[in-house]
MIKOL-659525 format. One record per residue (C-alpha): z negated, x negated, y; residue number from 1. Coordinates in Angstrom, 3 decimals, padded with zeros to 6 digits, always signed. Layout:
% MIKOL-659525
{rec {Z; X; Y}; NUM}
...
END
This chain:
% MIKOL-659525
{rec {-003.069; -013.939; +003.112}; 1}
{rec {+000.596; -014.492; +003.983}; 2}
{rec {+001.618; -014.596; +000.343}; 3}
{rec {-000.315; -011.396; -000.415}; 4}
{rec {+001.372; -009.621; +002.506}; 5}
{rec {+004.756; -010.898; +001.323}; 6}
{rec {+004.032; -009.576; -002.169}; 7}
{rec {+003.423; -006.109; -000.761}; 8}
{rec {+006.614; -006.390; +001.296}; 9}
{rec {+008.844; -007.362; -001.643}; 10}
{rec {+007.344; -004.928; -004.155}; 11}
{rec {+007.641; -001.927; -001.849}; 12}
{rec {+011.168; -003.033; -000.952}; 13}
{rec {+012.041; -002.407; -004.613}; 14}
{rec {+010.994; +001.225; -004.127}; 15}
{rec {+012.688; +001.368; -000.745}; 16}
{rec {+015.935; +000.332; -002.417}; 17}
{rec {+015.798; +003.069; -005.049}; 18}
{rec {+013.892; +006.108; -003.773}; 19}
{rec {+016.105; +007.321; -000.872}; 20}
{rec {+019.312; +007.559; -002.915}; 21}
{rec {+018.181; +007.578; -006.529}; 22}
{rec {+018.844; +011.264; -007.275}; 23}
{rec {+022.245; +011.095; -005.552}; 24}
{rec {+023.113; +007.988; -007.585}; 25}
{rec {+022.055; +009.608; -010.852}; 26}
{rec {+024.057; +012.772; -010.158}; 27}
{rec {+027.216; +011.082; -008.857}; 28}
{rec {+027.374; +007.864; -010.912}; 29}
{rec {+025.429; +008.612; -014.079}; 30}
{rec {+026.356; +012.258; -014.653}; 31}
{rec {+022.791; +013.573; -014.586}; 32}
{rec {+022.060; +017.294; -014.340}; 33}
{rec {+019.290; +018.587; -012.058}; 34}
{rec {+016.954; +018.734; -015.064}; 35}
{rec {+017.923; +015.184; -016.098}; 36}
{rec {+016.850; +013.933; -012.660}; 37}
{rec {+013.403; +015.470; -013.149}; 38}
{rec {+013.255; +014.140; -016.708}; 39}
{rec {+013.989; +010.598; -015.511}; 40}
{rec {+011.007; +010.823; -013.156}; 41}
{rec {+008.817; +012.139; -015.953}; 42}
{rec {+009.872; +009.294; -018.279}; 43}
{rec {+009.058; +006.704; -015.620}; 44}
{rec {+005.663; +008.316; -015.312}; 45}
{rec {+004.978; +008.369; -019.060}; 46}
{rec {+004.605; +004.624; -018.788}; 47}
{rec {+002.194; +005.203; -015.898}; 48}
{rec {-000.190; +006.844; -018.366}; 49}
{rec {-000.413; +003.603; -020.369}; 50}
{rec {+000.653; +000.417; -018.647}; 51}
{rec {-001.388; +000.380; -015.390}; 52}
{rec {-004.729; +000.609; -017.206}; 53}
{rec {-003.636; -001.946; -019.800}; 54}
{rec {-002.312; -004.474; -017.306}; 55}
{rec {-005.258; -004.189; -014.917}; 56}
{rec {-007.570; -004.533; -017.934}; 57}
{rec {-005.888; -007.865; -018.692}; 58}
{rec {-006.546; -008.910; -015.095}; 59}
{rec {-010.230; -007.969; -015.387}; 60}
{rec {-010.367; -009.945; -018.644}; 61}
{rec {-009.537; -013.092; -016.666}; 62}
{rec {-005.797; -013.341; -017.415}; 63}
{rec {-004.160; -014.708; -014.264}; 64}
{rec {-002.888; -011.770; -012.217}; 65}
{rec {-000.187; -013.926; -010.669}; 66}
{rec {+001.419; -014.571; -014.059}; 67}
{rec {+001.214; -010.893; -014.995}; 68}
{rec {+003.067; -010.009; -011.797}; 69}
{rec {+005.764; -012.613; -012.471}; 70}
{rec {+006.408; -011.357; -016.000}; 71}
{rec {+006.417; -007.686; -015.027}; 72}
{rec {+008.795; -008.076; -012.098}; 73}
{rec {+011.119; -010.200; -014.251}; 74}
{rec {+011.152; -007.467; -016.902}; 75}
{rec {+011.781; -004.831; -014.243}; 76}
{rec {+014.792; -006.757; -012.940}; 77}
{rec {+016.250; -006.919; -016.460}; 78}
{rec {+015.757; -003.198; -017.078}; 79}
{rec {+017.314; -002.236; -013.744}; 80}
{rec {+020.305; -004.415; -014.577}; 81}
{rec {+020.647; -002.577; -017.889}; 82}
{rec {+020.483; +000.774; -016.048}; 83}
{rec {+023.268; -000.398; -013.752}; 84}
{rec {+025.596; -001.089; -016.681}; 85}
{rec {+024.584; +001.839; -018.918}; 86}
{rec {+027.209; +004.567; -019.366}; 87}
{rec {+025.430; +007.268; -021.370}; 88}
{rec {+022.816; +009.657; -020.015}; 89}
{rec {+020.426; +009.280; -022.954}; 90}
{rec {+020.532; +005.477; -022.717}; 91}
{rec {+019.831; +005.570; -018.988}; 92}
{rec {+016.940; +007.971; -019.538}; 93}
{rec {+015.449; +005.658; -022.186}; 94}
{rec {+015.757; +002.709; -019.826}; 95}
{rec {+013.805; +004.592; -017.158}; 96}
{rec {+010.900; +004.678; -019.597}; 97}
{rec {+010.971; +000.872; -019.823}; 98}
{rec {+011.417; +000.573; -016.065}; 99}
{rec {+008.213; +002.528; -015.645}; 100}
{rec {+006.390; +000.282; -018.110}; 101}
{rec {+007.040; -002.730; -015.922}; 102}
{rec {+007.047; -001.578; -012.337}; 103}
{rec {+004.566; +001.269; -011.930}; 104}
{rec {+001.674; -000.937; -013.040}; 105}
{rec {+002.402; -003.525; -010.388}; 106}
{rec {+001.220; -001.530; -007.386}; 107}
{rec {-002.343; -000.884; -008.657}; 108}
{rec {-002.465; -004.466; -009.929}; 109}
{rec {-001.592; -005.725; -006.449}; 110}
{rec {-004.310; -003.530; -004.969}; 111}
{rec {-006.841; -004.802; -007.494}; 112}
{rec {-005.793; -008.381; -006.735}; 113}
{rec {-006.255; -007.811; -002.997}; 114}
{rec {-009.719; -006.248; -003.375}; 115}
{rec {-010.823; -009.041; -005.714}; 116}
{rec {-009.571; -011.620; -003.228}; 117}
{rec {-011.321; -009.795; -000.365}; 118}
{rec {-014.580; -009.798; -002.326}; 119}
{rec {-014.190; -013.528; -002.997}; 120}
{rec {-013.673; -014.110; +000.723}; 121}
{rec {-016.772; -012.055; +001.539}; 122}
{rec {-018.916; -014.112; -000.805}; 123}
{rec {-017.628; -017.359; +000.676}; 124}
{rec {-017.914; -016.106; +004.298}; 125}
{rec {-014.159; -016.502; +004.817}; 126}
{rec {-012.074; -014.186; +007.032}; 127}
{rec {-009.812; -011.632; +005.351}; 128}
{rec {-007.425; -008.926; +006.539}; 129}
{rec {-008.467; -005.320; +005.982}; 130}
{rec {-006.596; -003.305; +003.372}; 131}
{rec {-004.604; -001.165; +005.864}; 132}
{rec {-003.419; -004.310; +007.645}; 133}
{rec {-002.158; -005.688; +004.317}; 134}
{rec {-000.724; -002.405; +003.057}; 135}
{rec {+001.339; -002.017; +006.248}; 136}
{rec {+003.548; -004.844; +004.984}; 137}
{rec {+004.439; -002.622; +002.040}; 138}
{rec {+005.496; +000.072; +004.485}; 139}
{rec {+007.681; -002.438; +006.312}; 140}
{rec {+009.181; -003.532; +003.014}; 141}
{rec {+010.088; +000.056; +002.192}; 142}
{rec {+012.085; +000.381; +005.436}; 143}
{rec {+014.199; -002.781; +005.280}; 144}
{rec {+016.405; -001.756; +002.300}; 145}
{rec {+017.401; +001.486; +004.048}; 146}
{rec {+018.885; -000.517; +006.921}; 147}
{rec {+020.581; -002.923; +004.527}; 148}
{rec {+021.978; -000.141; +002.343}; 149}
{rec {+023.249; +001.781; +005.368}; 150}
{rec {+025.316; -001.237; +006.394}; 151}
{rec {+026.614; -001.777; +002.849}; 152}
{rec {+027.587; +001.863; +002.278}; 153}
{rec {+028.754; +002.812; +005.774}; 154}
{rec {+030.630; -000.327; +006.843}; 155}
{rec {+031.548; -002.044; +003.557}; 156}
{rec {+032.219; +001.207; +001.643}; 157}
{rec {+029.939; +000.216; -001.231}; 158}
{rec {+029.150; +002.970; -003.768}; 159}
{rec {+025.655; +004.433; -004.085}; 160}
{rec {+025.161; +002.234; -007.175}; 161}
{rec {+024.540; -000.684; -004.793}; 162}
{rec {+020.910; +000.457; -004.659}; 163}
{rec {+020.318; -001.124; -008.073}; 164}
{rec {+021.409; -004.717; -007.243}; 165}
{rec {+019.400; -004.393; -004.035}; 166}
{rec {+016.269; -003.473; -006.017}; 167}
{rec {+016.889; -006.301; -008.501}; 168}
{rec {+017.091; -008.799; -005.639}; 169}
{rec {+013.679; -007.777; -004.318}; 170}
{rec {+012.250; -007.928; -007.864}; 171}
{rec {+013.344; -011.560; -008.092}; 172}
{rec {+011.867; -012.321; -004.668}; 173}
{rec {+008.591; -010.809; -005.921}; 174}
{rec {+008.682; -013.125; -008.940}; 175}
{rec {+009.174; -016.177; -006.727}; 176}
{rec {+006.441; -015.092; -004.315}; 177}
{rec {+003.933; -014.519; -007.135}; 178}
{rec {+003.707; -018.310; -007.536}; 179}
{rec {+002.560; -018.580; -003.908}; 180}
{rec {-000.382; -016.189; -004.290}; 181}
{rec {-003.891; -017.654; -003.918}; 182}
{rec {-006.090; -018.306; -006.915}; 183}
{rec {-008.763; -015.644; -007.363}; 184}
{rec {-011.887; -016.720; -009.207}; 185}
{rec {-013.127; -013.458; -010.597}; 186}
{rec {-016.668; -012.659; -009.586}; 187}
{rec {-019.165; -011.493; -012.134}; 188}
{rec {-020.741; -008.066; -012.520}; 189}
{rec {-022.149; -006.507; -009.400}; 190}
{rec {-025.833; -006.778; -008.867}; 191}
{rec {-027.881; -003.993; -007.374}; 192}
{rec {-029.005; -006.058; -004.424}; 193}
{rec {-025.414; -006.782; -003.420}; 194}
{rec {-024.805; -003.134; -002.612}; 195}
{rec {-022.080; -000.883; -003.894}; 196}
{rec {-021.716; +000.644; -007.324}; 197}
{rec {-022.103; -001.282; -010.526}; 198}
{rec {-020.791; -001.044; -014.011}; 199}
{rec {-022.538; -001.967; -017.225}; 200}
{rec {-022.478; -005.614; -018.033}; 201}
{rec {-020.396; -006.341; -021.080}; 202}
{rec {-018.738; -002.916; -021.145}; 203}
{rec {-014.990; -002.468; -021.422}; 204}
{rec {-013.717; -002.405; -017.804}; 205}
{rec {-011.287; +000.460; -018.497}; 206}
{rec {-014.070; +002.656; -019.895}; 207}
{rec {-016.359; +001.921; -016.968}; 208}
{rec {-013.552; +002.725; -014.539}; 209}
{rec {-012.800; +006.001; -016.334}; 210}
{rec {-016.462; +007.039; -016.076}; 211}
{rec {-016.290; +006.507; -012.319}; 212}
{rec {-013.082; +008.507; -012.038}; 213}
{rec {-014.629; +011.616; -013.598}; 214}
{rec {-018.059; +011.166; -012.021}; 215}
{rec {-019.416; +013.932; -009.743}; 216}
{rec {-018.527; +011.830; -006.693}; 217}
{rec {-014.855; +011.483; -007.621}; 218}
{rec {-013.810; +014.320; -009.946}; 219}
{rec {-012.620; +016.714; -007.224}; 220}
{rec {-010.870; +013.881; -005.415}; 221}
{rec {-009.042; +013.182; -008.680}; 222}
{rec {-008.149; +016.851; -009.173}; 223}
{rec {-006.876; +017.267; -005.630}; 224}
{rec {-004.733; +014.145; -005.923}; 225}
{rec {-003.264; +015.286; -009.251}; 226}
{rec {-001.979; +018.422; -007.502}; 227}
{rec {-000.785; +016.392; -004.503}; 228}
{rec {+001.167; +013.879; -006.588}; 229}
{rec {+002.737; +016.678; -008.626}; 230}
{rec {+003.997; +018.082; -005.318}; 231}
{rec {+005.338; +014.743; -004.091}; 232}
{rec {+007.046; +014.151; -007.440}; 233}
{rec {+009.133; +017.245; -006.769}; 234}
{rec {+009.689; +016.272; -003.136}; 235}
{rec {+010.692; +012.629; -003.540}; 236}
{rec {+012.573; +013.261; -006.770}; 237}
{rec {+014.991; +015.639; -005.045}; 238}
{rec {+014.794; +014.962; -001.322}; 239}
{rec {+018.035; +012.966; -001.203}; 240}
{rec {+019.863; +015.734; -003.084}; 241}
{rec {+018.344; +018.319; -000.719}; 242}
{rec {+019.464; +016.351; +002.323}; 243}
{rec {+022.947; +015.905; +000.848}; 244}
{rec {+023.673; +019.293; -000.745}; 245}
{rec {+021.618; +021.730; +001.343}; 246}
{rec {+021.508; +020.127; +004.796}; 247}
{rec {+024.767; +018.162; +004.600}; 248}
{rec {+023.645; +014.641; +005.503}; 249}
{rec {+026.022; +011.863; +004.425}; 250}
{rec {+024.751; +009.630; +001.609}; 251}
{rec {+024.876; +006.493; +003.776}; 252}
{rec {+022.542; +008.115; +006.338}; 253}
{rec {+019.920; +009.608; +004.011}; 254}
{rec {+017.883; +006.409; +003.901}; 255}
{rec {+017.898; +006.188; +007.688}; 256}
{rec {+016.544; +009.720; +008.108}; 257}
{rec {+013.806; +009.010; +005.568}; 258}
{rec {+012.994; +005.757; +007.359}; 259}
{rec {+012.116; +007.562; +010.591}; 260}
{rec {+008.861; +008.764; +009.084}; 261}
{rec {+008.212; +005.405; +007.447}; 262}
{rec {+008.587; +003.619; +010.797}; 263}
{rec {+006.035; +006.022; +012.265}; 264}
{rec {+003.848; +005.260; +009.253}; 265}
{rec {+003.475; +001.689; +010.527}; 266}
{rec {+001.898; +003.018; +013.708}; 267}
{rec {-000.438; +005.320; +011.799}; 268}
{rec {-001.490; +002.429; +009.547}; 269}
{rec {-002.249; +000.182; +012.512}; 270}
{rec {-004.274; +003.037; +014.020}; 271}
{rec {-006.182; +003.635; +010.814}; 272}
{rec {-009.375; +001.786; +011.871}; 273}
{rec {-009.562; +004.104; +014.902}; 274}
{rec {-008.761; +007.183; +012.792}; 275}
{rec {-011.380; +006.164; +010.265}; 276}
{rec {-014.047; +005.923; +012.957}; 277}
{rec {-012.928; +009.228; +014.484}; 278}
{rec {-012.410; +011.520; +011.480}; 279}
{rec {-013.432; +009.244; +008.560}; 280}
{rec {-011.471; +008.752; +005.378}; 281}
{rec {-011.879; +012.362; +004.263}; 282}
{rec {-010.510; +013.577; +007.581}; 283}
{rec {-007.431; +011.388; +007.157}; 284}
{rec {-007.034; +012.741; +003.631}; 285}
{rec {-007.252; +016.374; +004.772}; 286}
{rec {-004.854; +015.859; +007.691}; 287}
{rec {-002.324; +014.053; +005.516}; 288}
{rec {-002.351; +016.717; +002.792}; 289}
{rec {-001.945; +019.415; +005.418}; 290}
{rec {+001.153; +017.750; +006.872}; 291}
{rec {+002.520; +017.137; +003.370}; 292}
{rec {+002.372; +020.812; +002.427}; 293}
{rec {+003.603; +021.945; +005.849}; 294}
{rec {+006.614; +019.623; +005.721}; 295}
{rec {+007.762; +020.939; +002.342}; 296}
{rec {+007.384; +024.569; +003.366}; 297}
{rec {+009.170; +024.043; +006.702}; 298}
{rec {+012.110; +022.263; +005.047}; 299}
{rec {+012.404; +025.084; +002.523}; 300}
{rec {+012.258; +027.764; +005.240}; 301}
{rec {+014.452; +026.058; +007.871}; 302}
{rec {+016.934; +023.694; +006.151}; 303}
{rec {+018.591; +022.094; +009.176}; 304}
{rec {+018.871; +018.640; +010.713}; 305}
{rec {+016.326; +019.394; +013.457}; 306}
{rec {+013.669; +020.307; +010.910}; 307}
{rec {+014.430; +017.062; +009.055}; 308}
{rec {+013.614; +015.157; +012.245}; 309}
{rec {+010.561; +017.221; +013.216}; 310}
{rec {+008.954; +016.989; +009.775}; 311}
{rec {+009.145; +013.192; +009.832}; 312}
{rec {+006.387; +013.122; +012.486}; 313}
{rec {+003.533; +013.720; +010.054}; 314}
{rec {+004.812; +011.395; +007.338}; 315}
{rec {+002.497; +008.576; +008.408}; 316}
{rec {-000.655; +010.637; +007.910}; 317}
{rec {+000.690; +011.874; +004.580}; 318}
{rec {+001.293; +008.307; +003.417}; 319}
{rec {-002.225; +007.259; +004.438}; 320}
{rec {-003.675; +010.254; +002.567}; 321}
{rec {-001.770; +009.596; -000.652}; 322}
{rec {-001.408; +005.823; -000.856}; 323}
{rec {-004.122; +004.186; +001.255}; 324}
{rec {-007.194; +006.431; +001.426}; 325}
{rec {-007.558; +007.046; -002.365}; 326}
{rec {-007.322; +003.321; -003.100}; 327}
{rec {-010.108; +002.644; -000.600}; 328}
{rec {-012.252; +005.509; -001.906}; 329}
{rec {-012.046; +004.357; -005.523}; 330}
{rec {-012.699; +000.741; -004.575}; 331}
{rec {-015.988; +001.922; -003.053}; 332}
{rec {-017.024; +003.033; -006.541}; 333}
{rec {-015.832; -000.118; -008.323}; 334}
{rec {-018.057; -002.830; -009.730}; 335}
{rec {-016.783; -006.393; -009.543}; 336}
{rec {-016.169; -006.446; -013.289}; 337}
{rec {-013.728; -003.513; -013.147}; 338}
{rec {-012.276; -003.797; -009.648}; 339}
{rec {-008.749; -004.151; -011.064}; 340}
{rec {-009.226; -001.590; -013.812}; 341}
{rec {-010.335; +001.204; -011.517}; 342}
{rec {-006.997; +001.008; -009.706}; 343}
{rec {-005.133; +001.024; -013.020}; 344}
{rec {-007.118; +003.915; -014.477}; 345}
{rec {-006.689; +005.873; -011.240}; 346}
{rec {-002.932; +005.336; -011.439}; 347}
{rec {-002.936; +006.284; -015.114}; 348}
{rec {-005.129; +009.396; -015.027}; 349}
{rec {-004.196; +010.772; -011.616}; 350}
{rec {-000.754; +009.392; -010.839}; 351}
{rec {+000.591; +009.323; -014.381}; 352}
{rec {-000.603; +012.759; -015.460}; 353}
{rec {+000.595; +014.463; -012.290}; 354}
{rec {+003.988; +012.777; -012.256}; 355}
{rec {+004.785; +013.387; -015.929}; 356}
{rec {+003.966; +017.095; -015.740}; 357}
{rec {+005.245; +017.345; -012.175}; 358}
{rec {+008.586; +015.769; -013.061}; 359}
{rec {+009.174; +018.122; -015.993}; 360}
{rec {+008.209; +021.249; -014.038}; 361}
{rec {+010.224; +020.110; -011.015}; 362}
{rec {+013.290; +019.673; -013.222}; 363}
{rec {+012.962; +023.235; -014.496}; 364}
{rec {+012.324; +024.740; -011.057}; 365}
{rec {+015.236; +022.767; -009.568}; 366}
{rec {+017.543; +024.549; -011.990}; 367}
{rec {+016.995; +027.748; -009.995}; 368}
{rec {+017.725; +026.064; -006.674}; 369}
{rec {+016.481; +023.219; -004.482}; 370}
{rec {+015.031; +025.613; -001.901}; 371}
{rec {+012.851; +027.207; -004.587}; 372}
{rec {+011.751; +023.742; -005.614}; 373}
{rec {+010.548; +022.909; -002.107}; 374}
{rec {+008.629; +026.174; -001.824}; 375}
{rec {+006.974; +025.349; -005.160}; 376}
{rec {+006.058; +021.857; -003.948}; 377}
{rec {+004.679; +023.225; -000.673}; 378}
{rec {+002.372; +025.723; -002.370}; 379}
{rec {+001.221; +023.025; -004.780}; 380}
{rec {+000.388; +020.859; -001.778}; 381}
{rec {-001.648; +023.707; -000.259}; 382}
{rec {-003.634; +024.013; -003.494}; 383}
{rec {-004.376; +020.274; -003.307}; 384}
{rec {-005.579; +020.665; +000.286}; 385}
{rec {-007.932; +023.518; -000.616}; 386}
{rec {-009.540; +021.497; -003.428}; 387}
{rec {-010.227; +018.549; -001.112}; 388}
{rec {-011.492; +020.672; +001.789}; 389}
{rec {-013.876; +022.872; -000.179}; 390}
{rec {-015.014; +020.743; -003.125}; 391}
{rec {-014.717; +017.025; -002.316}; 392}
{rec {-017.647; +015.732; -000.243}; 393}
{rec {-016.422; +012.200; +000.341}; 394}
{rec {-017.689; +008.816; -000.861}; 395}
{rec {-020.047; +006.765; +001.294}; 396}
{rec {-019.110; +003.277; +002.414}; 397}
{rec {-020.761; +000.506; +000.443}; 398}
{rec {-022.973; -002.138; +001.993}; 399}
{rec {-020.344; -004.728; +001.038}; 400}
{rec {-017.613; -002.875; +002.920}; 401}
{rec {-019.707; -002.576; +006.068}; 402}
{rec {-020.740; -006.227; +005.753}; 403}
{rec {-017.122; -007.311; +005.390}; 404}
{rec {-015.981; -005.401; +008.481}; 405}
{rec {-018.937; -006.621; +010.510}; 406}
{rec {-018.771; -010.328; +009.704}; 407}
{rec {-015.111; -011.169; +009.363}; 408}
{rec {-012.236; -011.007; +011.773}; 409}
{rec {-009.126; -009.044; +010.954}; 410}
{rec {-005.983; -011.163; +010.616}; 411}
{rec {-002.826; -009.285; +011.527}; 412}
END
């Protein structure tokens, strides 16, 4: 399990290197307009419509996931290096498309790898860490680059472009760590007596996963998440610019302010078993979406440093709602033969669609002002919340999930 936790740490550290200062870097170093920033996010997400489903399909077709991860992170490091040295806006935009092809598929592939490994451990009566206890290492990995970048920018006077070499370094560490991951012997199709949901034997895993995604149990969850991710695309695509231009936070400190909520996220993740027993997964989802929408609307209405600090409090619940709960819900509907593919198809259909459209619309709205953009994102988040509250009924735990929690100890 240590290698799997390390893989989450390094992969999320790539995002933690880029996300806090990416829009500032693109505006100051690459000459991007506000619309170009949104377009870069949309281009990254175009790849999300294709590559996650394709790569997770390869994993379900018995191609070694560890080798797929090594190749993809190597390619991502090369593309980021090219972005660092590119001098024309159109070239940089094109490179973001290729960056998306490599990196965005890695997160659902990692999730699929974990759930396949957990299922293998269940069948062999071996202990395994729960998903939240593994995913928390990704949260930790997201925080570390902010501290490193603060020191580089504040004390060594490095430019904001230092975020790219930092991300490349963590890509290379991910490549090295992929050779330490355990071997997963893919289990065969689920059988009715094993509990859980099954796919059709011999069917294409991607097709079976897509059927689950639009099934009556999951269709409103998918719709609500599409709206939610469109909102977060606007938020995370421009939050560093908002902090810098509207609130007046120095570039070196932006990552630190964003890390406050991420640090709190660790506590929420560790408390997730308690929260799940108390309000169940749907309750966590509803609470997280509520805080997401509220944060955006409060920042738009009261753009000051105190509101920046106050709105970090609910970030942990928001992160659980967007990045942990959906993965667990969709895994409950997965058969063993498409356990990887369901994560890839979810990323493609929900994440990809919302981020492509969300990035383009956000770029257009941002042209009329960043405050207007945050109001737009907040109302979009409220629409997502209403869909989940009134139309999504939840997805019952499978027998396998209950069996796993009952029989095996949690390794922290």
